[in-house]
Biotite code that builds the C-alpha atoms (Angstrom):
import biotite.structure as struc

atoms = struc.array([
    struc.Atom([-22.933, -10.847, 12.836], chain_id="A", res_id=1, res_name="MET", atom_name="CA", element="C"),
    struc.Atom([-23.628, -13.274, 9.989], chain_id="A", res_id=2, res_name="PRO", atom_name="CA", element="C"),
    struc.Atom([-20.655, -13.948, 7.754], chain_id="A", res_id=3, res_name="THR", atom_name="CA", element="C"),
    struc.Atom([-22.432, -12.818, 4.566], chain_id="A", res_id=4, res_name="GLN", atom_name="CA", element="C"),
    struc.Atom([-23.434, -9.532, 6.176], chain_id="A", res_id=5, res_name="THR", atom_name="CA", element="C"),
    struc.Atom([-19.878, -8.951, 7.350], chain_id="A", res_id=6, res_name="GLU", atom_name="CA", element="C"),
    struc.Atom([-18.568, -9.647, 3.839], chain_id="A", res_id=7, res_name="ILE", atom_name="CA", element="C"),
    struc.Atom([-21.086, -7.213, 2.354], chain_id="A", res_id=8, res_name="GLU", atom_name="CA", element="C"),
    struc.Atom([-20.134, -4.496, 4.855], chain_id="A", res_id=9, res_name="LEU", atom_name="CA", element="C"),
    struc.Atom([-16.432, -5.021, 4.172], chain_id="A", res_id=10, res_name="GLN", atom_name="CA", element="C"),
    struc.Atom([-17.066, -4.835, 0.418], chain_id="A", res_id=11, res_name="ALA", atom_name="CA", element="C"),
    struc.Atom([-19.095, -1.643, 0.850], chain_id="A", res_id=12, res_name="ALA", atom_name="CA", element="C"),
    struc.Atom([-16.321, -0.082, 2.937], chain_id="A", res_id=13, res_name="ALA", atom_name="CA", element="C"),
    struc.Atom([-13.750, -1.049, 0.303], chain_id="A", res_id=14, res_name="PHE", atom_name="CA", element="C"),
    struc.Atom([-15.869, 0.463, -2.484], chain_id="A", res_id=15, res_name="ARG", atom_name="CA", element="C"),
    struc.Atom([-16.190, 3.683, -0.481], chain_id="A", res_id=16, res_name="ARG", atom_name="CA", element="C"),
    struc.Atom([-12.431, 3.810, 0.095], chain_id="A", res_id=17, res_name="LEU", atom_name="CA", element="C"),
    struc.Atom([-11.881, 3.271, -3.611], chain_id="A", res_id=18, res_name="GLN", atom_name="CA", element="C"),
    struc.Atom([-14.345, 6.049, -4.498], chain_id="A", res_id=19, res_name="LYS", atom_name="CA", element="C"),
    struc.Atom([-12.731, 8.368, -1.968], chain_id="A", res_id=20, res_name="HIS", atom_name="CA", element="C"),
    struc.Atom([-9.270, 7.825, -3.456], chain_id="A", res_id=21, res_name="LEU", atom_name="CA", element="C"),
    struc.Atom([-10.346, 7.797, -7.104], chain_id="A", res_id=22, res_name="MET", atom_name="CA", element="C"),
    struc.Atom([-12.939, 10.583, -7.128], chain_id="A", res_id=23, res_name="GLU", atom_name="CA", element="C"),
    struc.Atom([-12.881, 12.639, -3.956], chain_id="A", res_id=24, res_name="ASP", atom_name="CA", element="C"),
    struc.Atom([-9.116, 12.894, -3.293], chain_id="A", res_id=25, res_name="ARG", atom_name="CA", element="C"),
    struc.Atom([-7.325, 12.668, -6.603], chain_id="A", res_id=26, res_name="THR", atom_name="CA", element="C"),
    struc.Atom([-5.023, 15.359, -5.187], chain_id="A", res_id=27, res_name="ASP", atom_name="CA", element="C"),
    struc.Atom([-3.491, 12.895, -2.728], chain_id="A", res_id=28, res_name="VAL", atom_name="CA", element="C"),
    struc.Atom([-0.419, 11.402, -4.349], chain_id="A", res_id=29, res_name="GLN", atom_name="CA", element="C"),
    struc.Atom([0.436, 7.704, -4.138], chain_id="A", res_id=30, res_name="ASN", atom_name="CA", element="C"),
    struc.Atom([3.956, 8.544, -2.987], chain_id="A", res_id=31, res_name="ILE", atom_name="CA", element="C"),
    struc.Atom([2.548, 10.516, -0.043], chain_id="A", res_id=32, res_name="ASP", atom_name="CA", element="C"),
    struc.Atom([0.223, 7.653, 0.893], chain_id="A", res_id=33, res_name="MET", atom_name="CA", element="C"),
    struc.Atom([3.087, 5.159, 0.752], chain_id="A", res_id=34, res_name="MET", atom_name="CA", element="C"),
    struc.Atom([5.383, 7.396, 2.775], chain_id="A", res_id=35, res_name="ASN", atom_name="CA", element="C"),
    struc.Atom([2.762, 8.043, 5.463], chain_id="A", res_id=36, res_name="LEU", atom_name="CA", element="C"),
    struc.Atom([0.741, 4.838, 5.578], chain_id="A", res_id=37, res_name="ALA", atom_name="CA", element="C"),
    struc.Atom([2.872, 2.163, 3.945], chain_id="A", res_id=38, res_name="GLY", atom_name="CA", element="C"),
    struc.Atom([0.371, 1.528, 1.137], chain_id="A", res_id=39, res_name="PHE", atom_name="CA", element="C"),
    struc.Atom([-1.084, 3.352, -1.843], chain_id="A", res_id=40, res_name="CYS", atom_name="CA", element="C"),
    struc.Atom([-3.591, 2.911, -4.646], chain_id="A", res_id=41, res_name="ARG", atom_name="CA", element="C"),
    struc.Atom([-1.210, 0.546, -6.432], chain_id="A", res_id=42, res_name="ASN", atom_name="CA", element="C"),
    struc.Atom([-1.031, -1.621, -3.318], chain_id="A", res_id=43, res_name="CYS", atom_name="CA", element="C"),
    struc.Atom([-4.818, -1.781, -3.165], chain_id="A", res_id=44, res_name="LEU", atom_name="CA", element="C"),
    struc.Atom([-4.914, -2.797, -6.830], chain_id="A", res_id=45, res_name="ALA", atom_name="CA", element="C"),
    struc.Atom([-2.235, -5.442, -6.167], chain_id="A", res_id=46, res_name="ARG", atom_name="CA", element="C"),
    struc.Atom([-4.192, -6.821, -3.215], chain_id="A", res_id=47, res_name="TRP", atom_name="CA", element="C"),
    struc.Atom([-7.257, -6.987, -5.477], chain_id="A", res_id=48, res_name="TYR", atom_name="CA", element="C"),
    struc.Atom([-5.195, -8.877, -8.067], chain_id="A", res_id=49, res_name="GLN", atom_name="CA", element="C"),
    struc.Atom([-3.801, -11.259, -5.441], chain_id="A", res_id=50, res_name="GLU", atom_name="CA", element="C"),
    struc.Atom([-7.309, -12.006, -4.138], chain_id="A", res_id=51, res_name="ALA", atom_name="CA", element="C"),
    struc.Atom([-8.478, -12.756, -7.674], chain_id="A", res_id=52, res_name="ALA", atom_name="CA", element="C"),
    struc.Atom([-5.467, -14.965, -8.395], chain_id="A", res_id=53, res_name="ASN", atom_name="CA", element="C"),
    struc.Atom([-5.970, -16.868, -5.114], chain_id="A", res_id=54, res_name="GLU", atom_name="CA", element="C"),
    struc.Atom([-9.482, -17.695, -6.309], chain_id="A", res_id=55, res_name="ARG", atom_name="CA", element="C"),
    struc.Atom([-8.286, -18.958, -9.687], chain_id="A", res_id=56, res_name="GLY", atom_name="CA", element="C"),
    struc.Atom([-9.137, -15.772, -11.584], chain_id="A", res_id=57, res_name="ILE", atom_name="CA", element="C"),
    struc.Atom([-6.336, -14.764, -13.931], chain_id="A", res_id=58, res_name="GLU", atom_name="CA", element="C"),
    struc.Atom([-5.577, -11.076, -13.539], chain_id="A", res_id=59, res_name="MET", atom_name="CA", element="C"),
    struc.Atom([-2.379, -9.201, -14.251], chain_id="A", res_id=60, res_name="GLY", atom_name="CA", element="C"),
    struc.Atom([-1.022, -6.057, -12.629], chain_id="A", res_id=61, res_name="LYS", atom_name="CA", element="C"),
    struc.Atom([-2.150, -3.712, -15.408], chain_id="A", res_id=62, res_name="ASP", atom_name="CA", element="C"),
    struc.Atom([-5.653, -5.179, -15.497], chain_id="A", res_id=63, res_name="GLU", atom_name="CA", element="C"),
    struc.Atom([-5.997, -4.903, -11.711], chain_id="A", res_id=64, res_name="ALA", atom_name="CA", element="C"),
    struc.Atom([-4.817, -1.303, -11.740], chain_id="A", res_id=65, res_name="ARG", atom_name="CA", element="C"),
    struc.Atom([-7.202, -0.381, -14.536], chain_id="A", res_id=66, res_name="GLU", atom_name="CA", element="C"),
    struc.Atom([-10.100, -2.013, -12.672], chain_id="A", res_id=67, res_name="LEU", atom_name="CA", element="C"),
    struc.Atom([-9.164, -0.208, -9.459], chain_id="A", res_id=68, res_name="PHE", atom_name="CA", element="C"),
    struc.Atom([-8.349, 3.177, -11.003], chain_id="A", res_id=69, res_name="TYR", atom_name="CA", element="C"),
    struc.Atom([-11.151, 3.110, -13.565], chain_id="A", res_id=70, res_name="GLY", atom_name="CA", element="C"),
    struc.Atom([-8.570, 4.088, -16.205], chain_id="A", res_id=71, res_name="MET", atom_name="CA", element="C"),
    struc.Atom([-5.118, 3.090, -17.343], chain_id="A", res_id=72, res_name="THR", atom_name="CA", element="C"),
    struc.Atom([-2.099, 4.049, -15.271], chain_id="A", res_id=73, res_name="MET", atom_name="CA", element="C"),
    struc.Atom([-0.929, 6.302, -18.113], chain_id="A", res_id=74, res_name="ASP", atom_name="CA", element="C"),
    struc.Atom([-4.255, 8.170, -17.967], chain_id="A", res_id=75, res_name="GLU", atom_name="CA", element="C"),
    struc.Atom([-4.081, 8.447, -14.163], chain_id="A", res_id=76, res_name="TRP", atom_name="CA", element="C"),
    struc.Atom([-0.531, 9.768, -14.267], chain_id="A", res_id=77, res_name="LYS", atom_name="CA", element="C"),
    struc.Atom([-1.359, 12.294, -16.995], chain_id="A", res_id=78, res_name="ALA", atom_name="CA", element="C"),
    struc.Atom([-4.436, 13.550, -15.142], chain_id="A", res_id=79, res_name="ASN", atom_name="CA", element="C"),
    struc.Atom([-3.410, 13.449, -11.489], chain_id="A", res_id=80, res_name="TYR", atom_name="CA", element="C"),
    struc.Atom([0.207, 12.579, -10.745], chain_id="A", res_id=81, res_name="GLN", atom_name="CA", element="C"),
    struc.Atom([2.566, 15.400, -9.880], chain_id="A", res_id=82, res_name="THR", atom_name="CA", element="C"),
    struc.Atom([6.348, 15.478, -9.723], chain_id="A", res_id=83, res_name="GLU", atom_name="CA", element="C"),
    struc.Atom([7.767, 14.181, -6.453], chain_id="A", res_id=84, res_name="ALA", atom_name="CA", element="C"),
    struc.Atom([10.685, 15.855, -4.732], chain_id="A", res_id=85, res_name="SER", atom_name="CA", element="C"),
    struc.Atom([13.958, 14.022, -4.215], chain_id="A", res_id=86, res_name="ALA", atom_name="CA", element="C"),
    struc.Atom([13.166, 13.891, -0.487], chain_id="A", res_id=87, res_name="GLU", atom_name="CA", element="C"),
    struc.Atom([9.798, 12.202, -1.127], chain_id="A", res_id=88, res_name="LYS", atom_name="CA", element="C"),
    struc.Atom([11.394, 9.759, -3.564], chain_id="A", res_id=89, res_name="GLN", atom_name="CA", element="C"),
    struc.Atom([14.037, 8.819, -1.004], chain_id="A", res_id=90, res_name="GLN", atom_name="CA", element="C"),
    struc.Atom([11.379, 8.297, 1.685], chain_id="A", res_id=91, res_name="ALA", atom_name="CA", element="C"),
    struc.Atom([9.400, 6.209, -0.810], chain_id="A", res_id=92, res_name="PHE", atom_name="CA", element="C"),
    struc.Atom([12.344, 3.868, -1.416], chain_id="A", res_id=93, res_name="GLN", atom_name="CA", element="C"),
    struc.Atom([12.535, 3.172, 2.321], chain_id="A", res_id=94, res_name="LYS", atom_name="CA", element="C"),
    struc.Atom([8.767, 2.768, 2.728], chain_id="A", res_id=95, res_name="SER", atom_name="CA", element="C"),
    struc.Atom([8.496, 0.530, -0.335], chain_id="A", res_id=96, res_name="PHE", atom_name="CA", element="C"),
    struc.Atom([11.296, -1.716, 0.930], chain_id="A", res_id=97, res_name="ALA", atom_name="CA", element="C"),
    struc.Atom([9.687, -1.948, 4.371], chain_id="A", res_id=98, res_name="GLU", atom_name="CA", element="C"),
    struc.Atom([6.114, -2.502, 3.206], chain_id="A", res_id=99, res_name="ASN", atom_name="CA", element="C"),
    struc.Atom([6.156, -4.016, -0.275], chain_id="A", res_id=100, res_name="VAL", atom_name="CA", element="C"),
    struc.Atom([9.642, -5.326, -0.905], chain_id="A", res_id=101, res_name="GLY", atom_name="CA", element="C"),
    struc.Atom([9.661, -7.521, 2.188], chain_id="A", res_id=102, res_name="LYS", atom_name="CA", element="C"),
    struc.Atom([7.302, -10.088, 0.596], chain_id="A", res_id=103, res_name="GLY", atom_name="CA", element="C"),
])
């Protein structure tokens, strides 16, 4: 497969994942994603930011999240985020340390 075609397919798959998480499954909470899969929407936004920064494009965390979410984090939280139980928060601390904090 030609490299450019592979890049285009990967980009299309990423855009579909983003649409799925941002439009189709707003009910799925980031904390649940992190606890089950070791990543969440914020991780995807961070990876987007890191890729931009690696290519010399200045992008901060808030800007990356707004680009990924299509809105500010405050708007996302107000519209879609629900309260997490103490059990989920405890599991999140462990998952975050294992998957994000190890960098």
